[in-house]
N, C-alpha and C positions, 0 to 999 in steps of 0.2 A: 189339236184342240183350239177352240176359238175363245177369245176373251172379249166379252161384250163391254163396250164403253158407252155409257148413256150420253145423249146429246149434251147435257149440262157438263159432264166430265170432259167430253171432246172439246167443247168450247174453252173450258178452263185450261186443259192441257195444251191446246193449240196456242193460247196466249203465253203460257210458260215457255213453250218450245221456241217461240219467236225471239226470246231473249237468251236462249242457251243453245249451244250446238251439241249434238250427240244423239245417241240412240236410247230408247227407253228400255230399261232392264228391271224386271220384277225380281229384286234381290231379297233373299231370305237372310235377314240381319240377325245374327246370333248374339252379338255383343250389345245387348240393350238392357236398360234398367226398367223393371216393371214388376208387377205382381200378378203373373199369369199362373195358370195351373202348372203343376210340376212336369207334366208331359209335354209342355210347349217349350221348345228350345229357343225360339226366336220369333220375329215378326217380319212380315213383308214390308218393304219400302220400294217406292218407284224411283229408280236412280237414273239420272241422265248422265251418260258416260260415252266416251269414245273407245273405252277399253272393253270390248266384247270378246270373250274367249271363243275359240272355235268349237268348243264342246257344248255350248249352250243350244237350246232349242228355241224356236220362235213360235209365238202364239199369234194367230191372225187376229187383227183388230181393224176397226174402221180407220184408224190413224196409221196403219201399216204395222209391221211386226213389232211385238214387244217380246224381249228375250227373257228366258228363265233357265236356270240350271236344271238339268233333267232330274237330279235327285231331289229337288225341292218341289217338283210338280205334285208330289204326294201330299203336300200340305194344302193344296188347292182343292176346293170342292169341284164336282162336276158343274159345268155351265158357269164358270166364274165370270164376275162382272165388276167393273169399277164405276162407281156413281160419285157425283159431287153434290154435297148438301150446301146450298148457298146460305141457308140460315145459320149454319155452323162453320162455314168456310173450310170444309174438310172433304177429302176424298174418302170413300168407303170401299172396301173390298168385300164382295158378297159372293155367295155360292148357293147351290140348291138348298142347303140346310139352313141358310140365313146369313146373318152378318158374321163375317170372318174377322174383320178389322174395322173398327169405327173411325180410325184416324190414320189413313194410309199416307205416310209422309212422302213428299217429293223432294229428293236431294240431288246434289250434283257432286262430281268428283272433287 
């Protein structure tokens, strides 16, 4: 599976990665506070970490691999992409069906 990263998101992520070491991990965070539909257990966040498990899978991106747990790929749409909205200063996770997450957080360990 390929994860598209738009040019604006590539630029912003490159700037972030210049100040942090580690690999990008698309982590499905289940301990969040929010008011989503009852069938949603968590939200994705983009984590910069050195601790990548051997069981994860990689998604091809223009920035190199981004890792995801195999059991959490089911929460991604076909043709997933990460975009950056400069006017809102946020990353967005999108898929074929539309917007999956309007504020994809970038976190570190």
